[in-house]
C-alpha positions in Angstrom: 22.1 27.5 21.5 18.4 27.8 22.2 16.4 24.4 23.6 13.6 22.2 22.0 10.6 22.6 23.9 9.4 19.7 25.6 9.9 16.3 23.1 7.0 14.3 22.9 6.9 10.2 21.2 6.5 9.9 17.4 2.7 8.3 17.7 2.2 11.5 20.8 3.4 14.2 17.9 1.3 12.6 15.6 -1.6 12.5 17.3 -1.6 16.0 18.1 -0.8 16.6 14.7 -4.2 15.0 13.0 -6.1 16.2 15.4 -6.1 20.0 14.5 -6.2 19.0 11.2 -9.9 19.2 9.8 -11.9 16.3 8.1 -11.1 15.6 4.8 -12.9 16.4 2.6 -10.7 14.7 -0.4 -11.2 16.9 -3.9 -12.9 13.2 -6.8 -12.1 12.4 -10.8 -13.8 9.8 -12.7 -11.2 7.6 -13.9 -10.3 4.9 -16.5 -10.7 1.6 -14.2 -7.4 0.2 -16.4 -5.3 2.6 -14.8 -6.4 3.2 -11.6 -3.5 1.1 -9.6 -2.4 2.2 -6.5 -5.8 5.1 -6.5 -7.8 5.7 -3.6 -11.0 4.4 -4.2 -13.9 7.4 -3.7 -18.0 6.0 -4.4 -18.2 1.5 -3.3 -18.3 -0.4 -6.3 -21.5 -2.5 -6.6 -21.6 -5.1 -8.2 -24.3 -4.0 -11.5 -24.5 -8.5 -12.6 -23.7 -11.8 -10.1 -20.5 -13.8 -11.1 -20.0 -16.0 -12.7 -23.2 -14.9 -14.9 -23.8 -19.0 -14.5 -22.2 -22.4 -13.4 -18.9 -23.3 -14.9 -16.9 -26.2 -14.8 -13.3 -25.9 -12.9 -11.9 -28.8 -14.7 -11.7 -30.5 -17.8 -14.2 -33.7 -17.3 -17.9 -34.0 -17.7 -20.6 -32.4 -16.9 -22.6 -34.7 -15.5 -26.1 -35.0 -12.8 -23.9 -36.4 -9.4 -26.6 -39.1 -8.7 -25.7 -40.4 -12.1 -21.9 -41.2 -10.2 -22.9 -43.2 -6.6 -20.8 -46.2 -6.0 -19.2 -45.3 -9.2 -15.2 -47.4 -8.5 -12.4 -48.5 -10.4 -14.1 -51.9 -10.1 -16.9 -50.9 -10.6 -17.3 -48.3 -13.0 -20.9 -46.2 -14.0 -21.1 -46.2 -17.4 -22.6 -43.1 -18.8 -23.8 -42.0 -22.5 -23.0 -38.7 -24.0 -25.2 -36.2 -24.5 -22.1 -33.7 -26.4 -19.9 -31.0 -26.4 -19.9 -27.8 -24.3 -18.0 -25.0 -26.4 -16.3 -22.9 -25.4 -18.1 -19.8 -25.5 -21.2 -20.4 -26.1 -24.5 -21.9 -24.2 -25.2 -25.5 -23.8 -28.0 -25.8 -26.8 -28.6 -29.3 -24.9 -29.4 -30.4 -21.3 -28.8 -33.6 -19.1 -31.1 -36.4 -18.7 -30.7 -39.4 -16.6 -28.0 -41.4 -17.2 -26.1 -39.6 -20.2 -22.5 -36.8 -19.4 -21.2 -33.4 -21.5 -18.0 -33.6 -22.6 -16.6 -29.9 -20.4 -13.3 -28.4 -20.8 -12.4 -25.4 -17.8 -14.4 -22.9 -17.9 -17.1 -23.6 -19.5 -21.1 -23.3 -19.3 -22.8 -26.1 -17.5 -25.8 -28.0 -19.5 -29.6 -27.2 -18.0 -29.2 -29.9 -15.3 -26.1 -30.5 -15.0 -25.1 -30.5 -11.0 -21.6 -31.4 -10.9 -18.4 -32.1 -13.4 -15.8 -35.9 -13.0 -11.7 -34.5 -13.7 -11.0 -36.7 -17.7 -8.8 -38.1 -15.6 -10.8 -40.3 -13.2 -13.0 -41.5 -16.8 -12.1 -43.8 -19.5 -13.7 -44.4 -23.3 -15.2 -48.1 -23.5 -16.7 -47.4 -26.8 -17.8 -44.6 -29.2 -20.7 -42.5 -27.5 -20.1 -44.1 -24.2 -17.8 -43.3 -20.5 -16.4 -45.1 -18.0 -16.4 -43.7 -14.9 -13.3 -44.1 -12.4 -15.1 -42.1 -9.2 -18.1 -40.4 -7.9 -18.9 -36.7 -7.2 -21.4 -35.1 -5.4 -23.5 -32.4 -6.1 -21.4 -28.7 -7.1 -17.9 -31.2 -7.2 -15.6 -29.7 -9.8 -17.7 -26.2 -10.6 -18.5 -22.8 -10.4 -22.3 -22.0 -9.0 -23.5 -18.2 -10.6 -23.2 -15.9 -8.0 -20.7 -17.8 -5.7 -17.9 -15.0 -6.6 -20.4 -12.5 -6.3 -24.3 -11.4 -6.5 -25.4 -8.5 -7.8 -25.8 -5.3 -5.8 -23.3 -6.4 -3.5 -20.4 -4.2 -2.1 -17.3 -5.9 -3.6 -15.0 -2.6 -3.4 -15.5 0.0 -0.1 -14.5 3.4 -0.2 -11.5 4.5 1.0 -9.4 1.5 0.1 -6.0 1.7 -2.2 -6.5 -0.2 -5.5 -4.6 -3.2 -6.2 -3.6 -5.5 -8.7 -6.4 -8.6 -7.9 -9.3 -5.1 -7.8 -8.8 -4.2 -10.9 -8.9 -7.5 -12.2 -12.3 -7.7 -10.8 -13.2 -4.1 -11.8 -12.4 -6.1 -15.1 -15.1 -9.0 -14.4 -17.5 -6.5 -14.2 -16.8 -4.4 -16.7 -16.5 -1.6 -14.9 -14.8 0.5 -16.8 -15.3 3.7 -14.8 -14.5 4.3 -11.3 -14.6 8.0 -8.9 -11.2 8.2 -7.0 -9.5 10.5 -5.1 -7.4 13.1 -6.6 -3.9 13.2 -5.7 -3.8 15.4 -2.7 -0.6 18.4 -3.7 1.9 18.1 -1.2 4.7 21.4 -1.5 8.0 20.4 -0.6 10.7 24.1 -0.1 14.7 23.2 0.7 15.9 26.1 2.8 19.1 26.8 3.4 21.8 29.0 1.9 24.8 26.0 1.4 22.5 24.3 -0.4 21.9 24.3 -4.5 20.3 22.1 -7.3 21.2 19.1 -8.2 22.5 19.8 -11.4 25.2 22.0 -10.1 28.6 21.3 -9.0 28.5 22.5 -5.9 31.1 24.7 -4.3 33.3 24.4 -1.4 30.9 24.3 1.3 27.9 23.2 -0.3 25.5 20.0 -0.7 23.4 18.8 -3.9 19.4 19.2 -2.1 18.8 15.7 -1.9 15.7 15.7 0.0 13.5 17.9 -2.1 13.8 14.8 -5.4 14.1 12.1 -2.5 10.6 13.6 -0.8 8.8 14.1 -4.3 9.3 10.0 -4.6 8.4 9.2 -1.0 5.8 11.8 -2.1 4.0 10.3 -5.5 5.1 6.2 -4.2 2.0 7.1 -1.1 -0.3 8.6 -3.6 0.3 12.0 -3.4 0.6 15.2 -5.8 4.4 16.5 -5.5 5.4 20.4 -5.9 8.8 20.9 -5.8 9.5 24.9 -4.9 13.4 24.6 -5.1 15.6 26.2 -2.4 15.8 29.3 -0.6 17.8 31.0 1.4 19.1 32.0 4.7 16.9 35.0 4.8 13.2 35.5 6.6 11.1 37.1 4.2 11.9 34.3 1.2 11.7 32.0 3.5 7.4 33.8 4.6 7.2 34.7 0.9 7.5 31.2 -0.1 6.3 28.8 3.0 2.8 32.0 2.4 3.1 30.5 -1.6 3.5 27.0 -1.1 0.3 27.0 1.4 -1.9 28.7 -0.1 -1.7 26.1 -3.5 -0.8 23.0 -2.0 -3.1 21.2 0.9 0.5 19.7 3.1 3.7 21.3 2.7 7.0 20.1 4.0 9.6 22.0 4.8 13.7 20.2 5.1 16.1 22.4 6.8 15.7 25.0 8.9 14.5 23.1 11.3 17.1 23.1 13.9 17.2 24.7 17.0 19.5 26.7 16.2 19.6 30.6 15.8 19.9 30.5 12.2 16.3 28.6 12.9 13.8 30.6 10.8 11.6 27.8 9.9 8.7 27.6 13.5 8.7 31.8 13.5 7.6 32.3 10.1 5.5 28.8 10.5 4.0 30.2 13.3 2.7 33.4 11.8 1.2 31.8 8.7 -2.1 31.0 10.9 -3.2 29.7 14.1 -2.8 27.2 15.5 0.5 27.0 14.4 3.4 25.1 16.0 2.0 21.8 17.7 5.3 20.1 17.8 8.5 21.5 18.3 11.5 18.2 19.0 10.3 14.7 18.8 11.5 12.3 20.9 13.6 10.2 18.2 16.5 9.5 16.6 17.1 10.2 13.7 14.9 13.2 13.5 14.8 14.7 16.7 14.5 19.2 15.4 11.0 18.3 13.5 8.2 20.9 13.5 4.8 19.7 13.2 1.8 22.5 12.6 -1.3 23.4 11.2 -2.0 26.6 10.2 -5.3 27.8 7.6 -6.1 24.5 8.0 -3.6 22.9 6.5 -0.9 20.4 8.7 3.6 21.5 7.9 5.7 19.8 8.2 9.5 20.9 9.3 12.0 18.1 8.5 15.6 17.9 9.7 17.9 18.7 7.1 20.2 15.3 7.1 19.1 13.3 4.2 18.5 9.9 6.7 16.8 12.0 8.9 14.7 13.9 6.6 13.3 10.4 5.0 12.7 8.5 8.2 10.7 11.5 9.7 8.2 11.3 6.5 8.2 8.1 6.6 6.9 8.6 10.9 4.7 11.9 10.0 4.7 12.6 5.7 2.8 9.6 5.0 0.3 9.2 7.5 -0.8 13.2 6.9 -1.3 11.8 3.1 -3.1 9.2 3.7 -5.3 11.4 6.1 -5.8 13.9 3.1 -6.2 10.8 0.6 -9.3 9.5 2.9 -7.7 6.3 3.3 -9.9 4.0 5.8 -8.4 0.7 7.8 -5.2 1.4 6.4 -3.2 -2.1 6.1 -0.3 -2.0 8.3 3.2 -1.4 7.0 5.6 -4.3 5.1 7.6 -5.9 7.3 9.2 -9.1 8.2 10.9 -10.5 11.2 14.8 -10.8 11.6 17.7 -12.1 13.9 19.9 -9.2 14.8 23.7 -9.7 14.4 24.8 -7.5 16.1 23.9 -5.4 19.5 23.1 -1.7 18.7 22.3 0.3 22.1 19.9 3.6 23.2 18.9 6.4 25.2 16.4 5.4 27.4 13.3 7.3 26.7 14.1 8.0 22.7 12.8 6.4 20.2 15.2 5.3 17.8 15.0 3.7 13.8 18.3 2.2 12.9 19.0 1.3 9.1 19.5 -2.8 8.3 20.6 -5.1 5.5 18.9 -7.8 5.5 20.6 -12.0 4.2 19.4 -15.1 4.5 20.4 -17.6 6.5 19.3 -21.5 6.9 17.1 -20.2 9.3 15.3 -17.2 8.2 17.2 -13.3 8.0 19.7 -12.2 9.6 19.3 -8.4 10.0 23.0 -6.5 9.8 22.3 -2.6 11.7 24.3 0.0 9.2 25.7 2.5 12.2 25.3 5.6 10.4 25.2 9.5 10.3 22.3 11.0 8.8 23.7 13.7 6.1 24.8 10.4 4.7 22.7 9.6 2.7 24.1 6.2 0.9 23.5 4.4 4.7 20.4 4.8 4.4 20.5 3.6 0.1 22.6 0.9 1.0 19.8 -0.3 3.6 16.5 -3.0 3.2 14.9 -2.1 5.6 14.8 0.1 9.0 14.7 -1.5 12.8 12.4 0.7 15.7 13.9 0.5 19.2 11.3 1.6 21.4 11.9 4.2 23.6 11.6 1.6 26.8 14.7 -0.1 26.1 18.0 0.7 26.7 18.8 -1.4 23.5 18.2 -4.0 21.0 20.6 -7.6 21.1 22.4 -9.8 19.4 20.4 -12.7 19.0 17.4 -10.9 19.3 13.9 -11.4 16.9 13.3 -7.8 15.5 11.0 -6.7 13.6 12.8 -5.1 9.8 10.1 -2.3 8.3 11.5 -2.3 4.8 12.3 0.9 3.0 
């Protein structure tokens, strides 16, 4: 069995791949804002008007001139006459003169000259058309000023962000019903191996169902790409060459599973090198699981060769496929992966100089979360399905001790 080339740490391997990729020029499209959750914004969004467009009350109570309330207390209330009631959804048809107040509800527009709102709990009626104030208020208290959220022309959403629930709410508040977003990059997914069969086929002895194509398809689409599954290619050089060539033409990123070990039957690296320069940049990453990983750029497009074992394939896809997709999407200021701190329940050994990723199951204790390692074999997919996340053992460590605090990265 031939030896791997020099193994690179995962971060260095990824950096080498990114350095050889051309600057992304994402395609864009206009989209109904209501359907844009999770999409990447292609151009900045600026406010067409200020928000709110008028001063509003944040409580139920009475709109007042703050100066009329100064000194009010339970023992020495202030008395104000009612000038009217603010009808929701309408502009008040009156202004407040000194010594007057107006009944107002949460979200109602302040009458002209009003500059604060007294909460209804701090008032009481004494006679028809008059109220008693038991607390003073300062100017601006219980009020949202016009333009306090955003002002007209302000950039409210920058380009290169993935739109979240709150972002969609902001677009609706501004009446922005169409936005320009990045089209999902096309990602080709190709499985190889004489022993691999479609999931709907009853496998014979020595055969396994194709797990990777469909788990990777889900991962790609969750990350914002559009996956094209090309099926299973047998261990035949000409057929693999033809499939890789076609998929590379039709996609912005190509992911190949299996055929990336250093065995004599490994055709992937040789075929990929034929697809264009610079070709294979990395063949072997100093990580477990996933050592036999191939990273390449051909015809200006990245190609990632993943190990065939399902756990290895998914772990490596998270390390390499997702960052490449984020670059193709033009994402800027990518947020950290979702994670939480937990205490390790069992000692974990590791080989010095190699980065390890271990599946763990989370449980809750009185002191926080506990991480229970799942001692796995990389060809058993349910080892990963039973896990809540992954714990990283850095390359400069020989393991982690029980009771040590670790970071669990969610799957």
